[in-house]
C-alpha positions, 0 to 999 in steps of 0.5 A, a space after each residue: 123952550 123960549 124964543 131965544 132957544 128957538 133962535 139958537 136952534 135955528 141958527 145952529 141948524 143953519 150953521 150945521 147945514 152950511 157945514 154939511 154943504 161945505 163938507 160935501 163941496 170939499 169932498 167933491 172938489 177933492 174927488 174931482 182933483 183925484 180924477 184929474 190926476 188919474 186921467 193925467 196918469 192914464 194919458 201918460 200910460 197911453 203915451 208910454 204904450 205908444 212909445 214902446 210900440 214905436 221903439 219896438 218897431 224901430 228896434 225891429 227895423 234896425 235888426 232887419 237892416 243888420 240881418 240883411 247886411 249879414 245875409 249879404 256877407 254870407 252870400 258873398 262868402 259863398 254860404 250854402 242855400 240851407 245856411 242862408 235860409 236858416 239864418 233868414 228864418 232865425 232873423 225873422 223869428 228874432 224880429 217878430 220876438 222884438 215886436 211881440 215883446 214891445 206889444 206886450 209892454 204896450 198892452 201892460 201900459 194900456 191896461 194901466 191906462 184903462 184902470 186909471 181912467 176907470 178910477 177917475 170915473 169912480 172918483 167923479 161919482 164919489 164926489 157927486 155922491 159926497 155933494 149930494 150927501 152934503 145937501 141931504 145933511 144940510 136939509 136934515 139939519 135945517 129940518 131938525 132945527 125947524 122942529 126944535 124951533 116949532 117945539 118951543 112954540 107948540 102947546 097952548 099958551 095963555 095970553 102973555 105967552 105962558 105955556 100952560 101945559 108946561 105949567 101943568 094945567 091945560 086940559 085941551 078943551 079950553 078949561 084949566 085942570 085942577 092941580 
């Protein structure tokens, strides 16, 4: 290999190294963006869980007010104690059912938020790994280029830079071989 070939090998290795670094950095940036999107979705899911809980509590309170009005109407109408008790138990059961349904929906949103947050952490790890792989690829490309350049200068040469082993005549102990 000539010195021009060595220069080309080193230049190619440098370009490959820069490409590997850029690819790793781009993959990291993409993963970080995906992580940010996931975190925003997790926040939205948690906000939805909070809103569902609040809505269920408000619905339960509204139902309780309506139930108290109904109980007052029943009392004023002379309803029996058994009917008032039964009505109160049914209304309490309905009130708890409203709260329970809201809690189940909220837990579903919270589970989604946890999954999204875990996905975001995984995206960040993937980005770091991609960046590390980019630097590792760059180091490999540089070493390969350096090896190719070193090969172009290896072997004994006569004065003037002619590689005698490539010409077929150096025996390694200072003398030329018969051809």
